[in-house]
MINUTI-51003 format. One record per residue (C-alpha): x, y, z; residue in three letters. Coordinates in Angstrom, 2 decimals, padded with zeros to 5 digits. Example, Ala and Ser with C-alpha at 12.3 -4.5 7.8 and 13.67 -1.06 7.14 Angstrom:
<sites>
       X       Y       Z selum
  012.30 -004.50  007.80   Ala
  013.67 -001.06  007.14   Ser
</sites>
This chain:
<sites>
       X       Y       Z selum
 -010.79  014.67 -035.33   Unk
 -012.88  012.98 -032.63   Unk
 -010.86  010.62 -030.47   Unk
 -012.09  007.41 -028.88   Unk
 -012.39  006.95 -025.15   Unk
 -011.62  003.58 -023.57   Unk
 -013.14  003.31 -020.11   Unk
 -013.55  000.98 -017.16   Unk
 -017.02  002.40 -016.62   Unk
 -020.42  001.16 -017.52   Unk
 -023.60  003.18 -017.13   Unk
 -023.79  006.48 -019.06   Unk
 -024.87  009.70 -017.42   Unk
 -026.44  012.13 -019.89   Unk
 -025.65  015.72 -018.98   Unk
 -027.16  018.75 -020.66   Unk
 -024.75  020.90 -022.64   Unk
 -024.93  024.54 -021.64   Unk
 -024.35  027.24 -024.20   Unk
 -021.14  029.00 -023.22   Unk
 -019.39  031.39 -025.61   Unk
 -016.29  029.90 -027.19   Unk
 -014.16  032.81 -026.00   Unk
 -015.23  032.19 -022.41   Unk
 -014.45  028.48 -022.67   Unk
 -011.08  029.28 -024.19   Unk
 -010.25  031.49 -021.23   Unk
 -011.54  028.86 -018.79   Unk
 -009.63  025.94 -020.24   Unk
 -006.38  027.83 -020.71   Unk
 -006.29  029.10 -017.14   Unk
 -003.93  026.37 -015.95   Unk
 -002.80  025.74 -012.39   Unk
 -000.07  023.22 -011.55   Unk
 -001.37  019.97 -010.03   Unk
  002.06  018.54 -009.22   Unk
  005.62  019.43 -010.12   Unk
  009.10  018.13 -009.33   Unk
  010.46  021.60 -010.07   Unk
  013.62  021.61 -012.13   Unk
  014.76  018.19 -010.99   Unk
  014.17  014.64 -012.18   Unk
  013.25  012.17 -009.41   Unk
  016.25  010.34 -008.01   Unk
  017.45  007.24 -009.89   Unk
  015.75  008.23 -013.16   Unk
  017.41  009.70 -016.27   Unk
  015.82  011.44 -019.23   Unk
  016.17  009.26 -022.33   Unk
  014.28  010.79 -025.26   Unk
  011.06  012.30 -026.51   Unk
  008.20  009.97 -027.46   Unk
  006.62  009.92 -030.90   Unk
  003.70  012.37 -030.52   Unk
  001.33  009.85 -032.15   Unk
  002.09  007.19 -029.53   Unk
 -001.07  006.29 -027.67   Unk
 -001.11  006.98 -023.94   Unk
 -003.67  005.67 -021.48   Unk
 -004.58  008.33 -018.93   Unk
 -006.50  007.63 -015.75   Unk
 -008.55  010.48 -014.28   Unk
 -009.64  010.01 -010.66   Unk
 -012.72  012.13 -010.00   Unk
 -013.32  013.57 -006.55   Unk
 -016.06  011.75 -004.60   Unk
 -019.23  013.49 -003.54   Unk
 -019.27  012.51  000.14   Unk
 -015.79  011.42  001.17   Unk
 -015.98  013.28  004.49   Unk
 -019.07  011.25  005.31   Unk
 -017.20  008.06  004.43   Unk
 -014.35  009.02  006.79   Unk
 -016.88  009.80  009.51   Unk
 -018.42  006.39  009.00   Unk
 -014.95  004.78  009.15   Unk
 -014.24  006.55  012.43   Unk
 -017.42  005.14  013.96   Unk
 -017.18  001.58  012.65   Unk
 -013.52  001.23  013.73   Unk
 -014.13  002.60  017.26   Unk
 -014.99 -000.37  019.47   Unk
 -016.66  001.96  022.00   Unk
 -019.09  003.24  019.36   Unk
 -022.52  001.69  018.82   Unk
 -021.79  001.35  015.09   Unk
 -018.54 -000.54  015.64   Unk
 -018.11 -003.29  013.06   Unk
 -021.07 -002.19  010.95   Unk
 -019.05 -001.81  007.78   Unk
 -020.32 -000.46  004.48   Unk
 -021.41 -002.68  001.63   Unk
 -019.95 -002.07 -001.80   Unk
 -023.19 -000.38 -002.85   Unk
 -023.10  001.96  000.16   Unk
 -019.42  002.79 -000.37   Unk
 -019.99  003.42 -004.07   Unk
 -022.80  005.82 -003.23   Unk
 -020.51  007.91 -001.01   Unk
 -017.63  007.94 -003.48   Unk
 -019.61  008.63 -006.64   Unk
 -018.68  011.99 -008.21   Unk
 -021.35  014.65 -008.38   Unk
 -023.22  015.41 -011.59   Unk
 -021.45  018.77 -011.60   Unk
 -018.06  017.02 -011.60   Unk
 -019.14  014.71 -014.41   Unk
 -020.40  017.63 -016.46   Unk
 -017.28  019.75 -015.97   Unk
 -014.94  016.96 -017.05   Unk
 -017.17  015.96 -019.95   Unk
 -017.26  019.50 -021.29   Unk
 -013.47  019.79 -020.96   Unk
 -012.99  016.69 -023.10   Unk
 -015.47  017.94 -025.68   Unk
 -013.66  021.26 -025.96   Unk
 -010.53  019.34 -026.95   Unk
 -012.39  017.32 -029.58   Unk
 -012.75  014.20 -027.45   Unk
 -016.41  013.29 -027.67   Unk
 -017.14  009.84 -029.07   Unk
 -017.44  007.08 -026.53   Unk
 -017.39  009.26 -023.41   Unk
 -019.05  007.06 -020.80   Unk
 -019.44  007.75 -017.11   Unk
 -020.77  005.31 -014.56   Unk
 -023.03  006.06 -011.65   Unk
 -020.61  004.65 -009.11   Unk
 -017.07  005.06 -010.40   Unk
 -014.45  007.45 -009.12   Unk
 -012.55  007.51 -012.39   Unk
 -012.36  007.25 -016.14   Unk
 -009.69  005.86 -018.44   Unk
 -008.89  007.71 -021.64   Unk
 -006.61  006.53 -024.46   Unk
 -005.26  009.36 -026.63   Unk
 -002.07  010.33 -028.48   Unk
  000.72  011.77 -026.35   Unk
  000.39  015.09 -028.17   Unk
 -003.25  015.43 -027.09   Unk
 -002.39  014.45 -023.51   Unk
  000.27  017.16 -023.46   Unk
 -002.30  019.73 -024.56   Unk
 -004.86  018.58 -021.99   Unk
 -002.35  018.72 -019.13   Unk
 -000.20  021.62 -020.35   Unk
  002.88  019.46 -020.12   Unk
  005.59  017.65 -022.05   Unk
  006.09  013.90 -021.71   Unk
  009.46  012.21 -021.90   Unk
  010.83  008.69 -021.91   Unk
  012.90  008.03 -018.78   Unk
  015.12  005.11 -017.78   Unk
  016.11  003.84 -014.36   Unk
  019.82  004.05 -013.51   Unk
  019.89  000.44 -012.31   Unk
  018.09 -000.92 -015.38   Unk
  018.30  001.15 -018.55   Unk
  015.91 -001.27 -020.25   Unk
  013.21 -000.15 -017.80   Unk
  011.70  002.76 -019.70   Unk
  008.65  004.70 -018.60   Unk
  006.67  007.56 -020.08   Unk
  006.36  010.38 -017.55   Unk
  006.41  014.12 -017.05   Unk
  008.00  016.18 -014.30   Unk
  005.01  018.54 -014.05   Unk
  001.38  018.64 -015.08   Unk
 -001.44  021.13 -014.76   Unk
 -005.22  021.26 -014.98   Unk
 -007.52  024.14 -015.74   Unk
 -007.89  025.91 -012.41   Unk
 -011.59  025.11 -011.94   Unk
 -011.01  021.37 -012.51   Unk
 -008.83  021.04 -009.41   Unk
 -012.09  020.86 -007.47   Unk
 -013.23  017.92 -009.57   Unk
 -010.14  015.79 -010.40   Unk
 -008.02  014.21 -007.65   Unk
 -005.14  012.86 -009.70   Unk
 -004.20  012.06 -013.29   Unk
 -001.86  009.18 -014.06   Unk
  000.60  008.38 -015.45   Unk
  002.11  011.79 -014.93   Unk
  004.68  012.54 -012.22   Unk
  004.79  009.26 -010.25   Unk
  007.99  007.50 -011.32   Unk
  007.15  004.28 -009.50   Unk
  010.33  003.12 -007.78   Unk
  008.26  000.76 -005.63   Unk
  010.60 -001.69 -003.92   Unk
  010.30 -004.83 -001.85   Unk
  010.82 -004.45  001.88   Unk
  013.43 -007.14  002.41   Unk
  016.71 -006.26  004.03   Unk
  018.82 -009.40  003.80   Unk
  018.71 -012.91  002.42   Unk
  021.23 -015.67  002.02   Unk
  021.19 -019.33  001.13   Unk
  021.21 -022.04  003.76   Unk
  021.02 -025.83  003.45   Unk
  017.48 -027.13  003.21   Unk
  016.32 -028.75  006.42   Unk
  015.31 -032.35  005.74   Unk
  014.22 -033.10  009.28   Unk
  011.59 -030.97  010.94   Unk
  010.23 -030.95  014.48   Unk
  006.75 -029.41  014.58   Unk
  007.35 -028.34  018.19   Unk
  009.25 -025.09  018.36   Unk
  012.44 -025.02  020.37   Unk
  013.55 -021.71  021.86   Unk
  017.20 -022.45  021.18   Unk
  016.45 -023.34  017.56   Unk
  014.33 -020.21  017.13   Unk
  017.23 -017.96  018.04   Unk
  019.03 -019.05  014.87   Unk
  016.12 -019.65  012.47   Unk
  012.51 -018.44  012.47   Unk
  009.85 -020.89  011.30   Unk
  006.05 -020.92  011.57   Unk
  006.33 -023.05  014.71   Unk
  008.44 -020.35  016.36   Unk
  005.94 -017.65  015.46   Unk
  002.88 -019.64  016.48   Unk
  004.48 -020.31  019.85   Unk
  005.75 -016.77  020.36   Unk
  002.48 -015.07  019.41   Unk
  000.21 -017.77  020.93   Unk
 -001.85 -018.83  017.92   Unk
 -001.01 -022.54  018.00   Unk
 -004.26 -023.81  019.50   Unk
 -006.68 -021.75  017.42   Unk
 -008.84 -023.48  014.81   Unk
 -010.66 -021.16  012.36   Unk
 -014.36 -021.84  011.87   Unk
 -015.59 -019.37  009.24   Unk
 -012.70 -019.75  006.84   Unk
 -014.57 -018.99  003.63   Unk
 -015.45 -015.51  004.92   Unk
 -012.10 -014.50  006.45   Unk
 -010.01 -014.48  003.27   Unk
 -006.47 -013.11  003.26   Unk
 -004.81 -011.35  000.31   Unk
 -001.14 -010.77 -000.51   Unk
 -000.33 -007.95 -002.93   Unk
  002.65 -008.43 -005.25   Unk
  004.39 -006.00 -007.61   Unk
  007.56 -005.86 -009.75   Unk
  007.04 -009.22 -011.47   Unk
  007.36 -011.11 -008.19   Unk
  005.90 -014.59 -008.67   Unk
  004.80 -016.99 -005.95   Unk
  005.79 -020.59 -006.66   Unk
  003.17 -023.27 -006.10   Unk
  005.79 -026.05 -005.85   Unk
  007.85 -024.08 -003.30   Unk
  004.65 -023.39 -001.36   Unk
  003.90 -027.12 -001.19   Unk
  007.45 -027.87 -000.04   Unk
  007.18 -025.18  002.61   Unk
  003.93 -026.51  004.04   Unk
  005.28 -030.07  004.04   Unk
  008.43 -029.00  005.90   Unk
  007.14 -026.24  008.16   Unk
  003.32 -026.45  008.38   Unk
  002.54 -030.15  008.83   Unk
 -001.11 -029.38  009.66   Unk
 -001.54 -027.53  006.37   Unk
 -000.01 -029.92  003.84   Unk
 -003.10 -029.55  001.63   Unk
 -002.86 -025.76  001.67   Unk
 -003.14 -023.87 -001.62   Unk
 -003.33 -020.29 -002.81   Unk
 -005.08 -018.62 -005.72   Unk
 -003.31 -016.29 -008.13   Unk
 -005.20 -013.30 -009.51   Unk
 -003.46 -011.34 -012.27   Unk
 -004.15 -007.60 -012.12   Unk
 -003.35 -005.01 -014.82   Unk
 -001.38 -007.40 -016.98   Unk
  000.29 -009.13 -014.05   Unk
  002.01 -012.42 -014.83   Unk
  002.47 -015.78 -013.15   Unk
  005.81 -017.25 -014.24   Unk
  006.17 -020.40 -012.17   Unk
  009.72 -020.87 -013.45   Unk
  010.87 -017.61 -011.85   Unk
  009.86 -017.58 -008.16   Unk
  010.53 -014.39 -006.23   Unk
  011.93 -014.30 -002.71   Unk
  009.42 -011.60 -001.74   Unk
  006.41 -013.37 -003.21   Unk
  007.35 -016.75 -001.74   Unk
  008.02 -015.22  001.66   Unk
  004.65 -013.48  001.69   Unk
  002.47 -016.44  000.74   Unk
  004.39 -018.99  002.79   Unk
  004.09 -017.08  006.06   Unk
  000.56 -015.85  005.40   Unk
 -000.26 -019.57  005.16   Unk
  000.11 -019.77  008.94   Unk
 -003.57 -018.73  008.91   Unk
 -004.57 -021.82  006.89   Unk
 -007.30 -023.05  006.30   Unk
 -008.31 -019.43  005.75   Unk
 -008.18 -019.01  001.93   Unk
 -005.18 -017.16  000.52   Unk
 -004.97 -015.13 -002.70   Unk
 -001.83 -013.69 -004.30   Unk
 -002.44 -010.62 -006.49   Unk
  000.21 -010.43 -009.20   Unk
 -000.02 -006.77 -010.18   Unk
  001.48 -005.65 -013.48   Unk
  003.51 -002.54 -014.11   Unk
  007.13 -003.58 -014.64   Unk
  007.29 -004.17 -018.42   Unk
  009.18 -001.30 -020.14   Unk
  007.52  001.32 -022.28   Unk
  008.22  000.69 -025.96   Unk
  008.75  004.04 -027.72   Unk
  008.34  002.40 -031.13   Unk
  004.89  001.03 -030.37   Unk
  001.70  002.79 -031.32   Unk
 -000.20  001.03 -028.56   Unk
 -000.96  002.13 -024.99   Unk
  002.01  002.06 -022.66   Unk
  002.04  000.17 -019.37   Unk
  001.08  002.80 -016.83   Unk
  003.11  001.25 -013.99   Unk
  000.98  002.82 -011.27   Unk
  001.03 -000.20 -008.97   Unk
 -000.99  000.92 -005.97   Unk
 -003.75  002.57 -007.98   Unk
 -003.90 -000.33 -010.42   Unk
 -004.41 -002.84 -007.63   Unk
 -006.77 -000.68 -005.60   Unk
 -008.95  000.04 -008.65   Unk
 -009.24 -003.68 -009.21   Unk
 -009.90 -004.87 -005.69   Unk
 -012.40 -002.12 -004.83   Unk
 -014.46 -003.25 -007.81   Unk
 -015.02 -006.63 -006.17   Unk
 -018.31 -007.35 -004.44   Unk
 -016.50 -009.44 -001.83   Unk
 -013.16 -008.21 -000.52   Unk
 -010.42 -010.13  001.26   Unk
 -010.80 -009.38  004.97   Unk
 -007.05 -009.11  005.58   Unk
 -004.42 -007.66  003.24   Unk
 -000.61 -007.59  003.46   Unk
  001.61 -005.31  001.35   Unk
  005.42 -005.53  001.64   Unk
  006.37 -002.68 -000.68   Unk
  007.01  001.04 -000.40   Unk
  008.73  004.22 -001.57   Unk
  010.37  007.14  000.18   Unk
  007.42  009.43  000.86   Unk
  009.15  012.39 -000.75   Unk
  009.42  010.51 -004.06   Unk
  005.64  010.04 -004.30   Unk
  003.62  012.96 -005.75   Unk
  001.34  014.35 -003.06   Unk
 -001.81  014.08 -005.19   Unk
 -001.04  010.44 -005.96   Unk
 -000.22  009.57 -002.33   Unk
 -003.38  011.21 -000.99   Unk
 -005.55  009.40 -003.54   Unk
 -003.98  006.02 -002.72   Unk
 -004.33  006.67  001.00   Unk
 -007.99  007.60  000.59   Unk
 -008.60  004.33 -001.24   Unk
 -007.04  002.44  001.68   Unk
 -009.60  004.24  003.87   Unk
 -012.28  002.98  001.49   Unk
 -011.01 -000.58  002.01   Unk
 -011.26 -000.09  005.78   Unk
 -014.78  001.27  005.50   Unk
 -015.79 -001.97  003.79   Unk
 -014.35 -004.10  006.61   Unk
 -010.85 -004.95  005.33   Unk
 -007.75 -004.75  007.54   Unk
 -004.62 -003.60  005.65   Unk
 -001.07 -004.31  006.88   Unk
  001.92 -002.57  005.26   Unk
  005.64 -003.06  005.91   Unk
  007.22 -000.02  007.57   Unk
  010.46 -000.12  005.57   Unk
  014.00 -001.41  006.05   Unk
  016.10  001.74  006.39   Unk
  015.39  002.86  009.94   Unk
  014.68  006.60  009.95   Unk
  015.94  006.87  006.37   Unk
  018.27  005.33  003.82   Unk
  020.96  006.79  001.60   Unk
  022.02  010.38  002.06   Unk
  018.56  011.38  003.34   Unk
  018.67  014.64  001.40   Unk
  015.40  016.29  000.51   Unk
  014.44  016.51 -003.15   Unk
  012.91  019.98 -002.96   Unk
  016.05  021.74 -004.16   Unk
  017.26  022.50 -000.64   Unk
  019.07  019.15 -000.18   Unk
  018.55  019.22  003.57   Unk
  019.35  016.07  005.51   Unk
  016.09  015.00  007.16   Unk
  014.62  011.71  008.35   Unk
  012.80  010.12  005.42   Unk
  009.37  008.52  006.04   Unk
  008.08  005.67  003.87   Unk
  004.83  005.51  001.91   Unk
  002.31  003.82  002.08   Unk
  003.31  003.00  005.67   Unk
  002.85  006.72  006.42   Unk
 -000.81  006.60  005.33   Unk
 -003.00  006.92  008.47   Unk
 -005.51  004.34  007.16   Unk
 -003.15  001.34  007.11   Unk
 -001.53 -000.62  009.92   Unk
  002.22 -000.17  009.49   Unk
  004.28 -003.14  010.74   Unk
  007.84 -002.76  012.00   Unk
  010.37 -005.46  012.82   Unk
  011.80 -007.21  015.88   Unk
  014.42 -009.85  016.49   Unk
  015.30 -012.23  019.33   Unk
  012.97 -014.44  021.32   Unk
  013.51 -013.81  025.00   Unk
  013.40 -010.87  024.94   Unk
  012.29 -009.48  021.61   Unk
  014.16 -006.31  020.65   Unk
  013.82 -003.83  017.82   Unk
  015.51 -004.74  014.54   Unk
  018.01 -002.03  013.64   Unk
  016.50 -001.65  010.16   Unk
  012.88 -001.31  011.37   Unk
  011.42  001.64  009.48   Unk
  009.74  004.29  011.57   Unk
  009.18  007.98  011.94   Unk
  006.73  010.74  011.10   Unk
  005.04  011.67  007.84   Unk
  005.63  015.08  006.35   Unk
  002.53  014.69  004.16   Unk
 -000.19  013.24  006.41   Unk
 -001.18  014.82  009.71   Unk
 -001.28  012.85  012.93   Unk
 -004.62  011.05  013.41   Unk
 -006.46  011.39  016.70   Unk
 -006.37  007.68  017.47   Unk
 -002.60  007.83  018.12   Unk
 -002.17  011.36  019.47   Unk
 -001.98  010.42  023.17   Unk
  000.53  007.62  022.64   Unk
  002.72  009.71  020.34   Unk
  002.56  012.74  022.63   Unk
  003.90  010.67  025.52   Unk
  006.80  009.41  023.44   Unk
  007.71  012.85  022.11   Unk
  007.55  014.34  025.60   Unk
  010.10  011.80  026.78   Unk
  012.23  012.26  023.66   Unk
  012.52  015.98  024.28   Unk
  014.60  018.03  021.86   Unk
  016.50  015.05  020.45   Unk
  016.43  015.20  016.63   Unk
  014.42  018.40  016.72   Unk
  013.93  019.67  013.18   Unk
  014.76  016.33  011.56   Unk
  011.17  015.07  011.60   Unk
  007.62  016.41  011.66   Unk
  006.32  015.97  015.20   Unk
  002.76  016.70  014.03   Unk
  002.85  014.06  011.28   Unk
  001.28  010.62  011.17   Unk
  003.59  008.44  013.26   Unk
  004.51  004.87  012.35   Unk
  004.88  001.92  012.70   Unk
  001.74  000.97  014.58   Unk
  002.85 -002.54  015.53   Unk
  005.70 -004.96  014.83   Unk
  006.57 -008.63  014.51   Unk
  009.63 -010.82  014.04   Unk
  011.61 -009.80  010.97   Unk
  014.88 -011.72  010.77   Unk
  016.14 -015.24  009.96   Unk
  012.89 -016.37  008.29   Unk
  013.23 -019.74  006.57   Unk
  011.74 -019.38  003.08   Unk
  011.81 -021.97  000.31   Unk
  012.80 -020.64 -003.11   Unk
  013.58 -022.97 -006.04   Unk
  013.50 -025.92 -003.66   Unk
  016.17 -024.53 -001.31   Unk
  015.98 -022.61  001.92   Unk
  016.69 -018.88  001.88   Unk
  017.05 -017.02  005.18   Unk
  015.29 -013.66  004.85   Unk
  015.13 -010.55  006.98   Unk
  013.10 -007.36  006.68   Unk
  009.75 -005.84  007.50   Unk
  008.50 -007.84  004.51   Unk
  008.62 -010.76  006.95   Unk
  006.77 -008.86  009.66   Unk
  003.75 -007.74  007.63   Unk
  002.47 -011.15  006.43   Unk
  003.17 -012.57  009.90   Unk
  001.03 -009.93  011.57   Unk
 -001.56 -010.32  008.82   Unk
 -001.87 -014.06  009.48   Unk
 -002.77 -013.30  013.10   Unk
 -005.27 -010.62  012.05   Unk
 -006.85 -013.17  009.70   Unk
 -007.41 -015.40  012.74   Unk
 -008.87 -012.44  014.65   Unk
 -011.20 -011.66  011.75   Unk
 -012.34 -015.28  011.71   Unk
 -012.98 -015.15  015.46   Unk
 -014.93 -011.90  015.21   Unk
 -017.00 -013.24  012.32   Unk
 -017.83 -016.33  014.35   Unk
 -018.75 -014.42  017.52   Unk
 -020.15 -011.11  016.25   Unk
 -020.81 -011.60  012.54   Unk
 -018.47 -008.87  011.32   Unk
 -014.78 -008.23  010.70   Unk
 -012.31 -005.86  012.37   Unk
 -011.85 -003.58  009.40   Unk
 -009.50 -000.66  010.04   Unk
 -007.44 -001.83  013.03   Unk
 -005.57  001.15  014.41   Unk
 -008.20  002.75  016.70   Unk
 -008.74 -000.64  018.38   Unk
 -005.01 -001.28  018.83   Unk
 -004.16  002.15  020.23   Unk
 -007.09  001.88  022.67   Unk
 -005.79 -001.51  023.90   Unk
 -001.96 -001.34  023.98   Unk
 -001.75 -003.96  026.75   Unk
 -002.97 -006.57  024.24   Unk
  000.44 -006.38  022.56   Unk
  003.94 -007.25  023.76   Unk
  005.70 -003.96  024.46   Unk
  009.23 -003.84  023.00   Unk
  011.48 -001.57  025.01   Unk
  015.01 -001.95  023.63   Unk
  016.77 -001.24  020.37   Unk
  016.71  001.64  017.87   Unk
  016.48  002.28  014.13   Unk
  019.59  004.18  012.97   Unk
  019.74  006.03  009.66   Unk
  020.50  009.42  008.11   Unk
  023.75  009.55  010.09   Unk
  021.92  009.23  013.42   Unk
  021.33  006.51  016.00   Unk
  017.64  006.66  015.17   Unk
  014.69  006.68  017.51   Unk
  014.97  004.56  020.66   Unk
  012.44  001.87  021.47   Unk
  010.87  002.59  024.86   Unk
  007.99  001.58  027.09   Unk
  004.72  002.28  025.26   Unk
  004.44  003.29  021.61   Unk
  007.67  004.19  019.80   Unk
  008.60  004.89  016.14   Unk
  010.64  001.67  015.92   Unk
  008.27 -001.10  017.01   Unk
  004.98  000.76  017.43   Unk
  002.76 -000.60  020.17   Unk
  004.63 -003.91  020.08   Unk
  004.19 -007.45  018.80   Unk
  000.93 -009.42  018.78   Unk
 -000.40 -011.64  021.52   Unk
 -003.28 -013.48  019.89   Unk
 -004.86 -014.62  023.14   Unk
 -004.93 -011.12  024.59   Unk
 -006.07 -009.54  021.31   Unk
 -008.89 -012.06  021.03   Unk
 -009.99 -011.16  024.56   Unk
 -010.49 -007.44  023.91   Unk
 -014.04 -006.55  024.92   Unk
 -016.29 -005.91  021.93   Unk
 -013.41 -006.65  019.59   Unk
</sites>
């Protein structure tokens, strides 16, 4: 039986079919090599529930390897280096699509693989897409990937059922052509980066002038504008410097709470609004505001009148084993990235306050997501990500590779070298590191050159402390930090005091949105990928030299002079950042 193919692609590529003996193809397509495996274990917090009906339809996403990704990374290195003549000359969507388009050989190999398995009708490939989307019965997916799918439930919510496998394979020769297949082994425990919150009485009176004594007990936009010196700036090219907030897990941003917040805390932005874009079946339930979503949009609004968009990304609804319709793939990062990279005009600044323990994210999935963040940077978008709220690691910090070693646990996507990871501080004079500020060293991504000198200095001073508990050659994070405790957020008409790096990321993003506006007005381009600029100009940030981030039974890394894996290079100083030569 020929099976239909549902795709997100448009223009067909017609590839000649070569005559290959059936016996040779059989050998080729049955020579499987594992793409990713969790071994004999099930990822933490998930429990096997049952087997799916083999006729249940499953939507598989195949990410094809791009033809010239090394060239794209080379371009990103040049356009994000403010000493290079190509600095700020970001790629257009057309140029980026050209570099990331799969080769004709890749298209042909995947097409022939599908045909061998009786999947022929409706196969459509586009000239500029990195992936295809295929809807087939679970039984056929299991044959394609040499695997067995199961229905799993989360220990904290047994109604949250997902369809996953603990291992999948591809024919050996297709590893050179396919980056990742989903949903497969990513169990998607994406969580909000908020450490604490508690109710406080709503403040009826409000003084628009920050008071240092008041700011020690409650953080408001006035406190942050004063502390990070943005109060006098007036954006001029607001329609071009858009800011985006990415939301997952059915977190909804309330319009009425947003209006109350601006009236109480942003008196110069009482007409502020935000757009909601629903991605991959995302919802917008205004009767169920989320603390995370409200926090993100309310503090990103400090950059008003720069336009603000909240992306409500689907993925939380449970898989229904009795349904003969496609399941919700619940691949939040890929779902959102696929959507936003399809836009002709991107937001210039993005904030993401979510993450997973790096070891819980399949390597193929993490690398693909990280590469797509690089693609965002190449097109001139600056991406901020919360660094996590568990210091050097939460829980028992045991590895999930069967050895159960206690090691520091990095957070993804903060550990991706193509995002700006934002840690947390507290206190006004002086600012110190928040004890929960996530930081450390990736065990998946190698250390990028832009931070090697700063990290080397820190590690030299650290000496043998914690030797063996972290990867000294890994990508180090956070890159920067900002206030992260006692934020006043309005939820359901009342004030909630919130702490966490989820506060820090939108705060830093609001300042970057101002910087992007300034650079557009003065040089006609945006900052794009920020890290090379920041590490080359550490004096433009406020160095945080006290505090630590305990976890995993340790005191954590100490904050010191210069970069450290607690507060990064420090907190923003808008005036100094704006003054960087050739910013």
